[in-house]
C-alpha positions in Angstrom: 66.6 2.6 117.4 69.9 4.4 116.9 68.4 7.9 116.5 65.4 7.5 118.8 63.3 9.2 116.1 60.5 7.8 113.9 60.6 10.9 111.8 64.2 11.7 111.2 64.2 13.1 107.6 61.6 14.7 105.4 61.1 11.4 103.6 59.7 9.8 106.8 56.8 12.3 107.2 57.0 15.7 105.5 54.3 17.3 107.6 55.6 16.2 111.0 59.2 16.9 109.9 58.3 20.5 108.9 56.4 21.1 112.2 59.2 19.6 114.3 62.0 21.6 112.5 60.1 24.9 112.9 59.3 24.2 116.6 62.9 23.3 117.4 64.1 26.7 116.1 61.5 28.3 118.4 62.8 26.2 121.3 66.3 27.5 120.6 65.1 31.1 120.4 63.2 30.7 123.7 66.3 29.3 125.3 68.1 32.5 124.2 65.4 34.6 125.7 65.7 32.7 129.0 69.4 33.5 129.0 68.6 37.2 128.3 66.0 37.2 131.1 68.7 35.8 133.5 71.0 38.7 132.6 68.1 41.2 132.9 67.1 39.9 136.3 70.7 40.4 137.6 70.8 43.9 136.1 67.5 45.0 137.6 68.2 43.3 140.9 71.5 45.2 141.2 69.8 48.5 140.4 67.0 47.7 142.9 69.5 46.9 145.6 71.2 50.2 144.9 67.9 52.1 145.2 67.0 50.3 148.5 70.4 51.2 149.9 70.0 54.8 148.8 66.7 55.1 150.5 68.3 53.9 153.8 71.1 56.5 153.5 68.8 59.4 152.5 66.5 58.5 155.4 69.6 58.9 157.7 70.4 62.2 156.2 66.9 63.5 156.8 67.2 62.3 160.4 70.4 64.3 160.8 68.7 67.4 159.4 65.8 67.0 161.8 68.3 66.7 164.7 69.7 70.1 163.6 66.5 71.8 164.9 67.8 71.3 168.4 69.8 74.4 169.3 72.2 72.6 171.5 73.3 70.2 168.7 76.7 70.9 167.1 75.7 71.5 163.4 79.3 71.3 162.2 79.6 67.7 163.5 76.3 66.8 162.0 77.5 68.2 158.7 80.5 65.9 158.9 78.2 62.9 159.2 76.0 64.1 156.4 79.1 64.6 154.2 80.1 61.0 154.8 76.5 59.8 154.0 76.6 61.8 150.7 79.8 60.1 149.7 78.1 56.8 150.5 75.3 57.8 148.1 77.8 58.5 145.3 79.5 55.2 145.9 76.2 53.3 145.9 75.1 54.8 142.6 78.4 54.1 140.9 78.7 50.6 142.3 75.3 49.4 141.2 76.7 48.0 138.0 76.2 44.5 136.5 78.1 43.4 133.4 79.0 47.0 132.7 75.3 48.2 132.8 74.2 50.8 135.4 70.6 51.8 135.6 71.1 54.2 138.6 73.7 56.7 137.2 72.9 58.5 134.0 76.0 59.1 131.8 76.6 60.5 128.4 75.4 58.3 125.5 72.1 57.3 127.2 68.8 58.9 126.3 66.8 59.3 129.5 63.6 59.8 127.6 63.8 56.2 126.2 63.0 53.2 128.4 65.5 50.6 129.3 64.4 47.4 127.5 65.2 43.7 128.0 64.0 40.8 125.8 61.0 39.1 127.5 59.4 36.7 125.0 59.7 35.1 121.6 56.5 35.4 119.5 55.7 33.5 116.3 52.9 35.3 114.6 50.1 33.7 112.6 51.6 34.7 109.3 54.9 32.9 110.1 56.9 36.0 111.1 58.6 36.2 114.5 59.1 39.1 116.9 60.6 39.6 120.3 58.5 41.0 123.1 60.3 43.5 125.3 60.0 44.3 129.0 60.4 48.0 129.8 61.7 50.2 132.6 60.1 53.5 131.5 62.0 56.7 130.7 61.1 60.1 132.0 57.6 61.5 131.9 58.3 64.7 130.1 60.9 65.5 127.4 60.7 69.3 127.3 60.6 72.2 129.7 62.0 72.3 133.2 62.6 69.0 134.9 60.0 67.9 137.4 60.4 65.3 140.3 58.8 62.6 138.2 61.6 63.0 135.6 64.2 61.8 138.1 64.3 58.0 137.2 68.0 57.7 138.1 69.8 58.2 141.4 72.4 60.5 139.8 72.5 62.4 136.6 76.1 62.9 135.5 75.4 63.9 131.9 77.6 66.7 130.6 75.6 69.7 129.4 72.7 68.8 131.6 71.7 70.2 135.0 71.2 66.9 136.9 67.5 66.9 136.4 67.1 63.2 135.7 68.8 62.1 139.0 66.9 62.2 142.3 70.0 63.2 144.2 71.2 65.8 141.6 67.9 67.4 140.6 66.7 70.9 141.8 63.1 69.9 141.0 62.5 68.6 144.5 63.6 71.9 146.1 61.4 73.8 143.7 58.4 71.5 144.5 59.0 72.1 148.2 59.1 75.9 147.8 62.7 76.1 149.1 64.5 79.4 149.0 67.5 77.8 147.4 68.0 75.1 144.7 69.1 72.4 147.1 70.5 69.1 145.9 72.1 66.2 147.8 74.9 65.7 145.2 76.3 67.8 142.4 76.5 66.4 139.0 80.1 65.5 138.0 79.8 66.8 134.5 76.6 68.9 134.4 75.8 72.5 134.8 75.6 73.1 138.6 75.4 76.9 138.6 72.9 78.1 141.1 72.7 74.7 142.9 73.4 74.4 146.6 74.4 71.0 148.1 72.6 70.3 151.3 74.9 71.0 154.2 74.9 72.5 157.7 77.1 75.0 159.5 76.9 76.9 162.7 74.8 79.7 161.1 72.2 77.5 159.3 68.8 78.8 160.2 65.7 76.8 161.1 64.0 78.0 157.9 66.9 76.7 155.8 66.7 73.4 157.7 63.0 73.2 157.0 63.6 73.7 153.3 66.3 71.0 153.3 64.1 68.5 155.2 61.2 69.1 152.8 63.5 68.7 149.8 64.9 65.4 151.1 61.4 64.2 151.8 60.4 64.8 148.2 63.5 62.9 147.1 62.6 60.0 149.4 59.1 59.8 147.9 60.6 59.6 144.4 63.2 57.0 145.5 60.3 54.8 146.8 58.6 55.2 143.4 61.7 54.1 141.6 62.2 51.2 144.0 58.6 50.1 143.4 59.1 50.3 139.6 62.2 48.1 139.9 60.4 45.7 142.2 57.5 45.3 139.7 59.9 44.7 136.8 61.8 42.1 138.9 58.5 40.3 139.5 57.6 40.5 135.8 61.0 39.1 134.8 60.6 36.3 137.3 57.1 35.4 136.0 58.3 35.6 132.4 61.3 33.4 133.2 59.1 30.7 134.7 56.7 31.0 131.7 59.6 30.6 129.2 60.8 27.5 131.0 57.3 25.9 131.0 56.8 26.9 127.4 60.1 25.4 126.4 59.2 22.2 128.2 55.8 22.0 126.5 57.2 22.6 123.0 59.9 20.0 123.6 57.2 17.5 124.7 55.0 18.4 121.8 57.8 17.8 119.3 58.6 14.5 121.0 55.1 13.3 120.5 55.3 14.0 116.8 58.7 12.5 115.9 60.1 10.4 118.7 60.0 6.7 118.3 58.2 4.5 120.8 61.3 2.9 122.3 59.4 0.3 124.2 57.5 -0.8 121.1 60.7 -0.8 119.0 62.6 -2.7 121.7 59.8 -5.3 121.8 60.0 -5.7 118.0 63.8 -6.0 118.2 63.5 -8.7 120.9 60.9 -10.6 118.9 63.2 -10.5 115.8 66.1 -11.6 117.9 64.0 -14.5 119.2 63.0 -15.5 115.7 66.6 -15.4 114.6 67.6 -17.5 117.6 64.8 -20.0 116.9 65.8 -20.2 113.2 69.5 -20.8 114.2 68.4 -23.5 116.6 66.2 -25.1 114.0 69.1 -25.1 111.5 71.4 -26.5 114.2 69.0 -29.3 114.9 68.6 -30.0 111.2 72.3 -30.1 110.7 72.7 -32.4 113.7 70.0 -34.8 112.3 71.7 -34.8 108.9 75.1 -35.6 110.4 73.6 -38.4 112.5 71.9 -40.0 109.4 75.1 -39.6 107.4 77.1 -41.3 110.1 74.6 -44.3 110.1 75.0 -44.7 106.3 78.7 -44.7 106.6 78.6 -47.5 109.1 76.6 -49.7 106.8 
């Protein structure tokens, strides 16, 4: 009654005690995975929000570039607006950080060819060993040769020694794919090799041909940003599903352990009440017997 368990020690039932002890350790591990999934959900949601915001800003930049086709438009003023939007893009990338983790800006010390991983499940194998299942946000598609648009899995690539090829906004791959005359980028890498790169901008002498190259380059960037956003969205959904599964699994294991080792409190309470009734009846019987003895003794004394 005090513990609520009918199998509290190995002496009570060795088999059930072993199963319950092992399962309780699994429940603890699954709870830890649930905590990790909560952190992962926040990290991915932050990155996803950053990408969504970047899509909106890049769309505005493309609209400004399209407006530059009109000969009566002041390209210098348009460029001032574009410059502000580019600063906004830099701010979005650097701000999309949760708990010190940023999946939108690639900095030194991170290998872009390796996927970002978060714990997704606790697995106990048939042979008794355990393992942790991981959820992945994939790395780049190629690891050698010139960077291609699909390699840009970040918003910004600020790696030193690189050329910005792993960031959508810093990669020249989109200009190359669009057949642009210049290596256009939206942002220059802070630490990378930017020689030969040209940041997208306008002035009074910008030709329609150059504007076309810029528009086509930005369009390719938007396509890849949508691909990244879709990947983050899919990972968010997977994390949400895994979180719900972990919760349900934890509840099921807890219920299963309870069926093995928990005491039937109603039954135990009934037994305790019956014993208490028996004790009370015994006490009352003794009380009646004592009263009868005292009465008889009193009668003999009066003789």
